[in-house]
C-alpha positions in Angstrom: -2.8 -1.9 13.6 0.5 -3.8 13.1 2.0 -3.6 9.6 4.8 -5.9 8.4 7.0 -5.9 5.3 5.4 -8.2 2.8 1.7 -7.6 3.8 -0.8 -6.9 1.0 -3.1 -3.9 1.6 -6.1 -2.9 -0.5 -6.6 0.9 -0.9 -9.8 2.8 -1.7 -8.5 4.4 -4.9 -7.1 2.2 -7.6 -3.8 2.6 -9.4 -4.1 3.7 -13.1 -3.2 0.1 -14.1 -6.4 -1.1 -12.5 -5.0 -2.8 -9.4 -6.1 -1.8 -5.8 -3.7 -4.1 -4.1 -0.3 -3.0 -2.8 2.6 -4.9 -1.2 4.4 -3.2 1.7 8.1 -2.9 1.1 9.1 -0.5 3.9 7.3 0.4 7.2 8.0 3.6 9.2 6.8 7.2 9.2 6.5 6.6 5.4 5.5 3.4 3.7 7.0 2.2 0.4 4.3 0.4 -1.5 4.6 -1.7 -4.7 1.6 -2.1 -7.0 0.6 -5.7 -7.4 -0.6 -5.0 -11.0 2.3 -3.3 -12.7 5.2 -3.2 -10.1 5.3 0.6 -9.7 6.7 1.7 -6.4 5.5 4.8 -4.4 6.3 6.3 -1.0 3.2 7.4 1.0 2.9 8.9 4.5 1.7 6.4 7.1 -1.3 8.7 7.8 -2.5 8.6 4.2 -2.1 4.8 4.0 -4.1 4.2 7.2 -6.8 6.7 6.0 -7.2 5.2 2.6 -6.9 1.5 3.5 -9.8 -0.8 2.8 -8.3 -4.0 4.2 -5.3 -6.2 4.9 -4.8 -9.5 3.1 
């Protein structure tokens, strides 16, 4: 699947703020994701994002 900066992905497990939607800020071996609920940023391995992704908006 092709991922681009700016795409919104929905992950299986929600963030503690209650949001499940994340905006992609960086694509590569690791993804930088920003929570759409509170703005918190995290780095996750591509493998984990692809495994835990529910959908692409």
